[in-house]
C-alpha positions as a Markdown table, in Angstrom:
| # | Residue | x | y | z |
|---|---|---|---|---|
| 1 | Asn | 34.5 | 16.6 | -33.0 |
| 2 | Ser | 32.4 | 19.5 | -32.6 |
| 3 | Asn | 34.5 | 20.8 | -29.7 |
| 4 | Arg | 37.7 | 20.7 | -31.6 |
| 5 | Phe | 36.4 | 21.8 | -35.1 |
| 6 | Asp | 32.8 | 23.1 | -35.3 |
| 7 | Val | 32.8 | 25.5 | -32.3 |
| 8 | Pro | 36.3 | 27.1 | -33.0 |
| 9 | Met | 35.2 | 27.5 | -36.6 |
| 10 | Leu | 31.8 | 29.0 | -35.7 |
| 11 | Ser | 33.6 | 31.3 | -33.3 |
| 12 | Glu | 35.9 | 32.4 | -35.8 |
| 13 | Glu | 33.1 | 33.0 | -38.4 |
| 14 | Phe | 31.0 | 34.9 | -36.0 |
| 15 | Ala | 34.0 | 37.3 | -35.3 |
| 16 | Arg | 34.6 | 37.8 | -39.0 |
| 17 | Ala | 30.9 | 38.6 | -39.5 |
| 18 | Gly | 31.0 | 41.0 | -36.6 |
| 19 | Val | 28.6 | 38.9 | -34.5 |
| 20 | Asp | 29.3 | 39.0 | -30.8 |
| 21 | Phe | 28.5 | 35.6 | -29.3 |
| 22 | Asp | 29.8 | 34.7 | -26.0 |
| 23 | Phe | 30.7 | 30.9 | -26.0 |
| 24 | Ser | 31.8 | 30.8 | -22.4 |
| 25 | Ser | 28.3 | 30.4 | -21.2 |
| 26 | Ala | 27.2 | 27.9 | -23.8 |
| 27 | Arg | 27.0 | 24.2 | -23.0 |
| 28 | Phe | 28.1 | 21.8 | -25.6 |
| 29 | Ile | 27.7 | 18.0 | -26.1 |
| 30 | Asp | 30.0 | 16.4 | -28.5 |
| 31 | Val | 28.2 | 13.4 | -29.7 |
| 32 | Gln | 31.5 | 11.8 | -31.1 |
| 33 | Asn | 32.6 | 11.2 | -27.7 |
| 34 | Ile | 29.3 | 9.5 | -26.7 |
| 35 | Phe | 29.6 | 7.5 | -30.0 |
| 36 | His | 33.1 | 6.4 | -29.2 |
| 37 | Lys | 32.1 | 5.2 | -25.8 |
| 38 | Lys | 29.1 | 3.4 | -26.8 |
| 39 | Glu | 30.3 | 1.7 | -29.9 |
| 40 | Gln | 33.0 | -0.9 | -29.9 |
| 41 | Arg | 36.2 | 0.3 | -31.8 |
| 42 | Thr | 36.9 | -3.1 | -33.5 |
| 43 | Leu | 36.9 | -4.1 | -37.1 |
| 44 | Thr | 34.2 | -6.6 | -36.5 |
| 45 | Ala | 32.0 | -3.8 | -34.9 |
| 46 | Ala | 32.7 | -1.5 | -37.7 |
| 47 | Tyr | 31.7 | -4.2 | -40.3 |
| 48 | Arg | 28.4 | -4.6 | -38.3 |
| 49 | Phe | 27.7 | -0.9 | -38.2 |
| 50 | Tyr | 28.4 | -0.1 | -41.9 |
| 51 | Cys | 27.5 | -3.4 | -43.7 |
| 52 | Asp | 24.7 | -5.1 | -41.9 |
């Protein structure tokens, strides 16, 4: 999620504030991708995750 929302939003906000930040050399890890790969995407798994 950070690669599709947070980073573009930060880039726009830095530009509006006149801050020159080069994102091309930065490395990002989107933890949502890791979560989706590690956690099952089923109703049972969601119940266990949120309700146990």
